[in-house]
C-alpha positions in Angstrom: 7.5 69.9 27.6 7.3 69.2 31.4 4.2 67.5 31.0 5.5 65.5 28.2 9.0 64.0 30.0 6.1 63.4 32.9 4.1 61.0 30.6 7.0 59.6 29.2 9.1 58.6 32.1 5.0 57.6 33.5 4.6 55.0 30.1 8.2 54.1 30.6 7.7 53.4 34.3 4.5 51.7 34.1 5.3 50.1 30.9 8.6 48.6 31.8 8.7 47.6 35.5 5.9 45.4 35.0 7.0 43.8 31.8 10.0 43.0 33.3 8.9 41.5 36.1 6.8 39.3 34.2 9.2 38.6 31.6 11.4 36.9 35.0 8.8 35.3 36.3 7.5 33.9 32.7 11.2 32.7 31.6 12.1 31.1 35.6 8.5 28.9 34.8 8.0 28.6 31.6 9.1 24.7 32.0 6.7 23.8 34.9 3.9 25.6 32.8 4.1 23.5 29.9 4.7 20.4 31.7 1.4 21.7 33.0 -0.2 22.3 29.9 0.7 19.2 28.4 -0.7 17.5 31.0 -3.9 19.0 31.1 -4.2 18.5 27.3 -3.8 14.7 28.1 -6.8 15.4 30.6 -8.8 17.3 28.0 -8.3 14.2 25.5 -9.3 11.9 28.0 -12.7 14.2 29.6 -13.3 13.8 25.6 -12.8 10.4 24.5 -15.1 9.8 27.9 -18.0 11.3 26.7 -17.1 10.2 23.2 -17.4 6.3 24.6 -20.2 7.1 27.2 -22.3 8.3 24.0 -21.4 5.5 21.8 -22.5 2.9 24.9 -25.1 5.2 26.2 -27.0 4.9 22.7 -28.1 1.4 22.4 -28.0 1.1 25.8 -30.3 3.5 25.9 -32.6 2.2 23.4 -32.7 -2.0 25.1 -33.7 -0.2 28.3 -36.4 1.6 26.2 -37.8 -1.9 26.7 -38.3 -1.3 30.5 -40.3 1.6 30.2 -42.6 0.1 28.1 -45.8 0.1 30.3 -46.8 -3.2 31.8 -44.3 -5.2 29.1 -44.7 -8.6 30.9 -48.4 -8.7 30.9 -48.5 -7.3 26.9 -49.4 -10.0 24.0 -46.5 -12.2 22.6 -46.7 -10.5 18.9 -46.6 -7.3 20.7 -43.7 -8.0 23.4 -41.8 -9.0 20.2 -43.0 -6.0 18.3 -41.3 -4.0 21.2 -38.1 -6.4 20.4 -37.8 -5.8 16.8 -38.2 -2.2 17.3 -34.7 -1.9 19.9 -33.1 -4.7 17.7 -33.6 -2.6 14.0 -32.7 1.3 16.2 -29.6 0.8 16.3 -27.0 -1.2 14.6 -24.7 -2.0 17.9 -27.4 -4.1 18.7 -27.2 -8.1 18.0 -28.9 -9.3 20.2 -32.2 -9.3 22.8 -33.1 -11.9 25.0 -36.0 -11.7 27.6 -35.7 -13.8 30.8 -38.5 -14.0 33.5 -37.9 -13.4 37.3 -36.6 -17.1 37.2 -33.8 -16.4 35.2 -34.9 -19.1 32.2 -35.2 -17.2 28.9 -38.6 -16.3 28.1 -40.1 -18.7 25.0 -40.0 -16.2 22.1 -38.8 -13.7 23.5 -35.6 -13.3 21.6 -34.3 -11.5 18.4 -31.1 -11.2 16.9 -29.5 -9.8 13.6 -29.5 -13.1 11.2 -26.6 -11.9 9.0 -24.5 -10.6 12.7 -25.4 -13.4 14.8 -24.6 -17.1 14.1 -26.5 -20.2 16.5 -22.7 -20.1 18.0 -23.0 -16.8 19.0 -26.5 -16.4 19.9 -25.3 -19.2 22.2 -22.6 -17.4 23.8 -24.9 -14.5 24.1 -27.2 -16.4 26.4 -24.2 -17.9 28.2 -23.1 -14.2 29.3 -26.8 -13.0 30.0 -27.0 -15.8 32.6 -23.2 -15.3 34.5 -24.9 -11.5 34.6 -28.3 -12.8 36.1 -26.5 -14.0 39.1 -26.7 -11.4 41.7 -28.1 -8.5 39.1 -29.2 -6.1 41.2 -29.1 -2.7 38.2 -27.9 -2.4 34.9 -24.3 -4.4 34.4 -21.8 -5.1 31.7 -20.1 -8.1 30.9 -16.3 -8.4 30.0 -15.8 -7.4 26.2 -15.4 -10.9 23.7 -14.4 -11.6 20.3 -17.3 -12.2 18.0 -18.2 -14.8 16.3 -15.6 -15.7 13.9 -12.9 -13.7 15.2 -14.8 -10.9 14.2 -16.3 -7.7 15.5 -15.9 -7.1 19.7 -18.8 -7.7 21.6 -20.0 -6.7 24.8 -23.5 -8.1 26.7 -25.6 -5.6 29.1 -28.3 -6.7 31.1 -31.0 -5.1 33.5 -34.2 -6.5 35.8 -37.0 -4.8 34.7 -39.9 -3.9 37.2 -40.0 -3.5 40.9 -40.3 -6.3 42.7 -38.5 -8.0 39.5 -40.9 -9.4 37.1 -38.2 -10.4 34.5 -34.9 -9.8 33.2 -33.5 -8.0 29.5 -30.5 -8.8 27.7 -28.5 -7.4 25.2 -25.5 -7.7 23.3 -23.8 -4.9 21.6 -21.4 -4.6 19.3 -17.7 -2.4 19.8 -16.5 -2.5 16.3 -17.3 1.4 16.3 -15.9 2.1 19.3 -12.5 0.0 18.2 -12.8 2.1 15.0 -12.4 5.0 16.6 -9.7 4.6 18.9 -7.8 3.4 16.6 -8.0 6.4 14.8 -7.2 8.4 17.8 -3.6 10.2 17.8 -1.5 11.7 20.7 0.9 13.9 18.6 3.3 11.8 16.0 4.0 9.0 18.1 1.4 8.3 21.3 -2.5 6.3 21.4 -5.0 6.4 23.0 -6.9 2.6 24.5 -9.4 0.7 26.4 -8.8 -1.5 29.0 -11.1 -3.6 31.4 -11.2 -4.0 34.8 -9.1 -6.9 34.7 -6.6 -5.1 32.9 -7.3 -6.7 29.6 -7.3 -4.3 26.4 -11.1 -3.9 25.1 -9.9 -1.7 22.2 -7.1 0.6 21.2 -4.3 1.9 19.1 -0.4 2.1 19.2 0.8 -1.6 17.9 -1.3 -3.1 20.6 -2.2 -6.5 19.8 -5.9 -6.3 20.2 -9.1 -7.3 22.5 -8.2 -9.1 25.6 -4.2 -8.2 25.3 -2.9 -8.1 28.8 -1.8 -4.3 29.6 -1.7 -4.4 33.3 1.8 -4.0 33.3 1.7 -0.8 31.3 2.6 2.1 33.4 -0.9 4.2 33.5 -3.2 0.7 34.1 -0.7 -0.7 36.9 -0.8 2.8 38.8 -4.5 2.3 38.4 -5.1 -1.1 39.4 -2.4 -0.6 42.7 -4.8 2.6 43.3 -8.1 0.5 43.4 -7.0 -2.7 45.2 -5.6 -0.4 48.0 -9.3 1.4 47.6 -12.0 0.8 45.4 -13.0 4.1 46.2 -10.7 6.2 45.2 -10.3 9.0 42.6 -10.9 7.6 39.0 -9.1 10.1 37.2 -5.0 10.7 37.2 -2.9 12.7 34.8 0.9 12.4 35.3 4.4 10.9 34.1 4.5 7.3 34.3 7.8 5.0 34.1 11.1 5.8 33.9 13.7 6.8 31.2 13.4 6.3 27.5 9.9 4.3 28.4 9.1 7.3 30.7 5.1 8.4 29.1 2.3 11.2 29.6 -0.3 9.6 30.4 -4.2 10.2 31.6 -6.8 8.2 32.4 -10.2 7.7 33.5 -12.6 4.9 34.4 -16.5 4.4 33.1 -18.2 4.1 36.1 -20.7 1.9 34.5 -18.9 -0.5 32.3 -15.7 -0.6 35.1 -13.7 0.4 31.9 -10.4 3.0 32.1 -9.2 5.2 29.0 -5.6 5.5 28.9 -3.8 8.6 26.8 -0.3 7.6 26.4 2.8 10.2 24.5 6.3 9.5 25.4 7.8 12.1 27.3 10.2 13.3 24.9 7.5 14.1 22.1 5.3 15.9 24.8 7.7 17.7 26.2 9.9 19.0 23.2 8.0 22.5 22.9 10.0 23.5 26.2 13.1 24.7 25.5 11.5 26.2 22.3 8.9 28.2 24.0 11.3 29.5 26.6 13.5 31.1 23.9 10.2 32.3 22.3 8.9 33.9 25.4 12.5 35.6 25.6 12.4 36.9 22.5 9.0 37.8 22.7 9.7 39.9 26.2 13.0 41.4 24.5 10.2 42.6 21.6 7.8 43.7 24.0 10.7 45.9 26.0 11.3 47.7 22.4 7.8 48.5 21.0 6.8 49.9 24.7 9.8 52.3 24.4 9.2 52.8 20.8 5.3 53.7 21.7 5.6 55.4 25.0 7.9 58.2 22.9 5.4 58.7 20.2 2.2 58.6 22.3 3.4 61.4 24.6 4.2 63.8 22.2 1.0 65.2 21.7 -1.2 63.2 24.3 -2.8 65.6 26.0 -4.4 67.7 23.3 -7.0 65.6 22.3 -7.5 63.5 25.8 -10.9 65.3 26.3 -12.5 64.0 22.7 -11.2 60.5 22.9 -13.2 60.1 26.7 -16.1 61.8 25.4 -16.5 59.4 22.9 -15.3 56.4 24.8 -18.0 57.1 27.0 -20.9 57.5 24.4 -19.5 54.1 22.8 -19.6 52.6 26.2 -23.3 54.0 27.2 -24.2 52.0 23.8 -24.3 55.2 21.7 -22.5 53.5 18.2 -21.5 56.0 15.0 -19.9 58.5 17.7 -16.9 60.5 15.9 -14.0 62.4 17.7 -12.5 65.3 15.4 -9.0 65.4 15.8 -7.9 67.4 12.9 -3.8 67.3 13.3 -2.1 65.2 10.7 -0.3 62.5 12.5 -1.0 59.3 14.6 -3.5 60.8 16.7 -5.1 61.7 13.7 -5.3 58.6 12.4 -5.8 57.1 15.7 -9.3 59.4 15.2 -10.1 57.9 12.5 -9.6 54.9 13.3 -11.5 55.4 16.2 -14.8 56.9 13.7 -14.0 53.7 11.8 -14.2 51.4 15.0 -17.3 53.4 15.8 -19.1 53.2 12.4 -18.3 49.4 12.5 -20.2 48.9 15.7 -22.8 50.4 14.7 -23.1 47.8 11.8 -22.1 44.9 14.1 -25.1 46.0 16.7 -27.4 46.4 13.8 -26.3 43.2 12.6 -26.7 41.0 15.6 -30.2 43.2 16.2 -31.0 41.2 13.1 -29.8 37.9 13.6 -31.1 38.3 16.9 -34.6 38.2 15.8 -33.2 35.5 13.3 -32.7 33.2 16.1 -35.8 34.4 17.6 -37.4 33.0 14.7 -35.7 30.0 14.1 -36.4 29.1 18.1 -40.2 29.9 16.9 -40.1 27.9 13.9 -38.5 25.1 16.0 -41.0 25.0 18.4 -44.0 25.3 15.8 -42.6 22.3 14.6 -42.2 20.4 18.0 -46.2 21.3 18.3 -47.3 20.0 15.1 -45.6 16.8 16.5 -48.2 17.0 18.7 -51.4 18.1 17.0 -50.6 15.6 13.2 -51.3 12.9 15.5 -55.0 14.1 15.9 -56.7 15.9 12.8 -59.0 17.4 15.0 -56.5 19.0 16.9 -54.2 20.1 14.1 -53.3 23.8 14.6 -54.9 24.0 18.1 -51.4 24.8 19.6 -50.6 27.5 17.3 -53.9 28.9 17.5 -53.6 28.7 21.3 -50.3 30.7 21.2 -52.0 33.2 19.5 -55.2 33.8 21.8 -52.6 34.0 24.4 -50.8 36.5 22.9 -53.8 38.6 22.2 -54.9 38.2 25.7 -51.4 39.1 27.5 -51.4 42.3 25.2 -54.5 43.1 26.5 -53.3 42.8 30.5 -50.0 45.1 29.2 -47.5 42.3 29.3 -44.2 43.1 28.5 -42.9 42.0 25.3 -40.6 39.3 26.8 -43.8 38.2 28.2 -45.5 38.4 25.2 -43.1 35.6 23.3 -43.0 34.0 26.8 -46.9 33.2 26.7 -46.2 32.6 22.5 -43.7 29.8 23.0 -46.2 28.7 25.8 -48.9 28.9 24.2 -47.5 26.2 21.1 -45.7 24.0 23.6 -48.4 23.6 26.7 -49.2 19.9 25.4 -45.6 19.2 24.1 -46.4 16.3 26.5 -48.5 14.4 24.5 -45.8 12.8 23.4 -45.4 10.5 25.6 -49.1 9.5 25.8 -50.2 6.7 23.9 -51.8 7.3 20.4 -55.1 4.6 21.4 -55.7 7.0 24.4 -54.7 10.4 23.0 -56.8 9.4 19.7 -59.4 7.8 21.1 -62.8 8.9 19.5 -64.9 8.0 22.9 -65.0 8.9 26.4 -62.0 8.1 28.4 -62.0 5.9 31.3 -61.0 6.6 34.4 -57.5 5.2 34.0 -56.6 6.4 30.8 -57.4 9.4 31.9 -55.2 9.2 34.3 -52.6 8.4 31.7 -53.6 11.6 30.3 -53.4 13.5 33.1 -49.7 12.8 33.0 -49.3 14.9 30.2 -48.4 18.8 31.7 -45.4 16.7 33.8 -44.4 14.5 30.9 -44.2 18.1 29.4 -42.3 19.9 31.7 -40.0 17.5 32.0 -39.1 17.2 28.1 -38.6 21.0 27.8 -36.9 21.4 31.6 -33.2 20.9 29.5 -33.4 23.7 27.5 -32.4 26.9 29.4 -33.8 29.4 27.0 -37.6 27.2 27.8 -37.2 28.0 31.5 -39.8 30.7 32.0 -41.6 28.6 29.8 -42.4 25.8 32.1 -44.7 27.2 34.0 -47.4 27.2 31.2 -46.7 23.6 30.3 -47.1 21.8 33.9 -49.9 24.1 35.0 -52.2 24.9 32.1 -54.4 22.7 33.8 -54.6 24.0 37.4 -57.8 25.5 38.2 -59.0 28.8 40.0 -60.6 26.9 42.7 -57.5 24.6 43.5 -59.1 20.9 41.7 -56.9 21.0 39.2 -53.6 18.8 38.2 -50.8 18.6 38.5 -50.1 20.0 42.1 -53.4 21.3 42.7 -52.6 24.9 42.9 -55.2 27.8 43.4 -56.2 31.0 42.6 -53.4 33.7 42.1 -50.7 30.4 43.5 -50.8 29.6 39.7 -48.3 32.0 37.7 -50.3 34.2 35.3 -48.7 32.9 32.1 -50.4 29.5 33.0 -53.9 30.9 33.5 -53.5 32.8 30.2 -52.6 29.8 28.3 -55.2 27.5 30.2 -57.8 30.6 29.4 -56.7 30.4 25.4 -57.1 27.2 25.6 -60.4 26.4 27.1 -61.7 28.8 24.5 -59.8 27.2 21.3 -61.5 23.8 22.6 -64.8 25.5 22.6 -64.6 27.0 18.9 -63.0 24.1 17.4 -64.4 21.1 16.0 -63.8 18.0 17.9 -64.7 14.6 17.8 -67.3 14.4 20.6 -68.5 18.4 19.6 -69.1 20.5 17.1 -67.2 24.2 16.7 -69.3 26.6 18.8 -70.0 30.4 18.2 -68.5 32.9 19.9 -71.4 33.4 22.0 -71.8 30.6 23.2 -68.0 29.9 24.2 -67.9 33.3 25.8 -70.8 32.0 28.0 -69.2 28.7 28.6 -65.9 30.7 29.8 -67.9 33.0 32.5 -69.4 29.9 33.6 -66.1 29.2 33.8 -64.6 32.2 35.5 -63.6 31.9 39.2 -64.3 28.0 39.6 -61.6 26.7 36.7 -60.0 30.1 35.2 -58.8 33.2 36.3 -62.1 36.2 36.0 -59.5 38.6 35.2 -58.1 36.5 32.2 -61.9 36.0 30.9 -62.8 39.4 31.1 -59.3 40.4 29.0 -60.1 37.6 26.7 -63.5 39.1 26.0 -62.0 42.7 25.4 -59.8 41.0 22.7 -62.9 39.4 21.2 -64.7 42.6 21.7 -61.9 45.1 19.9 -60.7 42.7 17.1 -61.9 39.2 17.2 -60.5 35.9 16.4 -59.0 33.4 14.0 -61.4 30.2 14.6 -61.6 27.5 12.1 -58.9 28.7 10.1 -61.4 31.6 9.3 -61.2 35.2 10.3 -64.4 36.5 12.3 -66.2 39.4 12.8 -67.0 39.5 16.6 -70.5 40.3 18.0 -70.8 39.9 21.3 -73.7 40.0 23.7 -73.8 42.7 26.0 
């Protein structure tokens, strides 16, 4: 009885005192917290709209800017240049017109592309005029102010950028903002709020809320006026703000942020009376919740204190077993009361955790399988460019894993080898097919371009977090043991082990596969070549491991599994 009273008193003190303190603080600070929540909601909404708007502008912009990445664009034949322009125009429907200017800012003959259905001759003239205005003093990518399209149609913005260093010319393009306009008009902030987009002069670009349309002066609206004042005082000021703007019935909860490249402001507005309508309701709910929590604490303290001490050891032992990952463990509490029910619940939870653990293991294996299938698809996209290398990446991955097993690598490292072998040539996606599929010997210049594929591959998979450990295989599989490889001229054991294994597997498959310049070699001949490369191009330890793999189990060559008979 004494222990019961002590536990009951302790639970009441521990439960009620903090609850009362938290309740008092919660009631006193509810209004401030809810106001802050409303503002944070406006802030998050503006951030999301910023991402959507940047994506809307960024995707067609990247398509147009891709012309600058075409090697020697201004030296290509006119037909090839026109092909690139037509390709950029058809990739994105938002791109309405494209014009190429020379370094003297004069339009180059024949280098203009436009949508016949969307751009009239008068609109094309307007496009050229806006482009020439942008070219004055142009040093980087620049957007014009948004204008109304032909015949009062969809809004249009012009962008321009220089190509080459020093400048070899300029490219200008008209982008449709119709999709952006529809997106912003459909955005709703509560029942009465809305969002809109304003340019650097305080004129409307697009938005809802009953605003007139493109070009309307919104500089007198409280959030826009605040932003313009901030920029007038200090152009380098923070371009994000959230808070209450205006007074009386016109007061609004608003947030704005600025798109750096275009210089446009995204603004979210909602009347204060609607934004904070839930404050009083939430205060009442907090008070009712606190009262209920106190009542529940009293009841639970009385119930759980009654027989808490007897089965505690069993529960503690069972909980520790669960914490150690031994799911499925059960506790034996024969009492037919609340603690008995708790024991049944505990046992049910333990079994469910065991089931979930098994399910998660299956999901993890399925996820890994999906990763591998995705990686194989990426590799196949490379191999499909050249019939002679079809299946090369998969074979390199398989051989690399066998070498890794022979070297007693962990399962994690074997998976990384599998991915690295499959993806080692992913950078060839960035090599033009005229070089990649060339049947004759490459020139020195073509070879230099081909040697860029490890760095290109590294850049491609760099943003993919789960492939972080594979980057070494992609970047360094052409490094040589003697330090004369590329791209970083690493030497010896400075080359990551996984990259050395992939390099050996890559060389082995190249020797045992039919290529334009050679027929598939017998295993003995292939291993003779690898032995000659050992210590110069390849790691001797890895070459020895490959020989041991072949001696034990054979390899898959040209789609056939052959027995291995190696000379001693």
